[in-house]
C-alpha positions, 0 to 999 in steps of 0.5 A: 613404908611410904611416908608421902602424901596420901591425899590433899585438900587444896582450898576446898569449900564443900558443896553439900546441900543445906550445909553452911560450909563457907571457909576453905579447908587446906591440909594434907593426910600422909601415909601412917597418920591418924587424923581425928575430926572432932566437933559437936553434933551437926558440926560437919565432920561426917559431911567433910569426910564424905567430900574426901571420900568423893560422895560430895563435890567442891564448890571451890578448890579440889581434893587430890589423890596422889596415891592414884595413877598420875593419869587420872584427872581430879574428877575421875580420881574422886570417883576412883578413890571411893574404891580404896577409902572405906568408911565404917559407921554405925549405919554400915551395919545395914550392909551385913546381910540386909540387917535392917530387914532381918533384925526384926524378922529373924533376930528373935525367931529361932526357926528363921534365925537358922536362915541367917548366915554365920560370921564365917559364911558371911566373910567367905562370900567375898574373900578367900579363906587365907584373907579371912583367916588373917583378918579374923586373927587380927580382929580376934573373931575366932569365937564368933565364926560359927555364930549367926549374924542376927545373934550378935550384940551391937559391939560384936557387929562393930568388930565385924564391920571393921573386919569386913572393911579390912577384907576389901584391902583399903588404902585408907579407913574412915571410922565414924564414932568407932567406939559406939557400942563397945565395952572397955575391953573392946575399946582397948582392943580397937585402939590397939588395932588402930596402932597396928594399922598405922604401923602398916602405913594405912592412914586413918580418919576418925570422927568423934563428938567428944574429947573422950573419944579421941583415940590415943594414936591420933597424930592430927586434929581438925576441930569443927564448929558449925562447919567452920575449922577452929583448929587444924594441925598436929595434936601437940598444938591442940588445946580445947576444953569442953563446956560444962552445961550448967544445971539450969533445972531444965523442965519437961514442956508444959502440958506433958501428959501424966498418965494414971499409974496402974495398980501393980507392985512390980514393973518387972519380975523374971525368975530363973530365966535363961537367955539363949540362941539355939543351943548357945547359952548367953545367961543362965538362971537370971532373976531380977525384980524391978519394983514400981518407982525404982531406977536401975542401971543395967551393966555388962560387957558386949555379948552378955545379953543386955539387949536381948533381956530388954527385948523381953521387957519391951515385947519385941521378943516372942520368946518371952511368952514361954519364959517366967516373966511378969510385966506390971504384975501380969504374966507374959502371954496371959492375953495382953497384946504387945501394944498394951505393953508398949503404950506403958513404956518409953524406949530407945537403943542403938538397935532402934536407931538401926531400924528407925532410919525413916525418910520423915520430918524430924517432928514426925519422929517425936510424934511417933512416940505417942503411938510406939510406931517406927514412922508416923501412920496416925494423925496427931492431935493439935495438942500432941503436935504442940507438945512435940514442937515444945520438946524440939525447943527443949533440946534446941532442935526446933530448926530441924522440925521439917528436915528429913530425919535422914538428912541430919547428923547421927548425933542429932538423930539420937537426940530425937529418938531420946526425946521420942522415948520421953514424949508420953512420959511413960510408966517405965523408961528404958534407955539402952546406951542412949548417949551414943554419938552425942556430944558432951553438951547434948549428953549433959542436957539429956542427963538433966532430962533423965533426972527430971523424969526420975524425980517422978517418984512412981515412974521407973527406969532402966538405964544401960551404959558401958560408961559408969560415969554416964549413970544418972545420979537418980539411979539407985539400983544396979544389975550387972551381967557377966559374960559366960 
């Protein structure tokens, strides 16, 4: 196994538009090491990794790639290196058979879903059977091989992304928030995979926003704050405690609407319901009632059907019309439109993040919550604009008001989508893993806002997480799914 230098940053000051990298980075990554870039949302972790991968250049200094042919120049080396350094990120899901386009067109339409490739078909497009078999065994994907891509959970898709990257035979792997969407068993499995890759001499670079997410295999840490290196060196010398945000009784902005509550007893009532894709059952005989004013945690491992169940509630799944489901005391399919349902619900999820990557100003993302649209296609009133700006102030992101949603960090994007779900103060708030990619301070702030929402006695909430410690203290009921 090679123990030499894989790549080296020589007094590098990144040249990245709209980012304040001013101090030089000077370190090397060696074969078999695992570097973790740690820092809060917007601190520059992903951008610096993209400099290493050759996407951005250097205003000063250079990145050297000793693993490349010695005849390559540094400039050509950066371009050539991109073929050997593979990044796995949440947004990489787009690369899986046009997931962004296929998700809402096919995921819940059983006939169209048959056009979606199986996992095995997807892998065999670009690799031979022997290579696929090796990676499938390493990633323990055998049970998924015959499943359709659009039927997979977010956690299963994450495992698929990593397998796809390994099939490219990379010299180095970069993982951006690798534990997003994974349950406890899957996180343990991924940590074990990291150890195996390191044993093979493959250097790893892992980007995380919280101390909790630093993998146990980490050998070196780069701690970033506002594009500035705070610590760079072996993990044995790293000392840091994350701040605890005081409960400052954060409040909703003045003028937040308080829509009149409908006359109903149950927000949701489903009776003896099956969740299935084709002939494959995810759940059988589910019954669940959420009464007006109740706050629920919905729990369960990857693939147990949580997101599909919520798609019935949020009106995105046409299968709900034929199922025994009542929303706001009205049977689905009894004449209401999906917009009649959506206007009463605030919603955010990892899957929403996948299809809501729109090149619009950050302010418009929040404003779209008034209309339940992906993008903003209607003119807001002056009051709605003022309220959206006030929400940016509440979460400390007013400086991003006119920045493109595509030009901010994934953690900042999740903050905006979280606020979007609250902006109309809905009758029912559905938060499906809302803290994905957020740093500790932002999670604490969002938890305070969730508690403020939940203090409204007649408003209802469904909160989904793989981390029980994230469940807000205002949650008073739990519904847990198990995998069949």
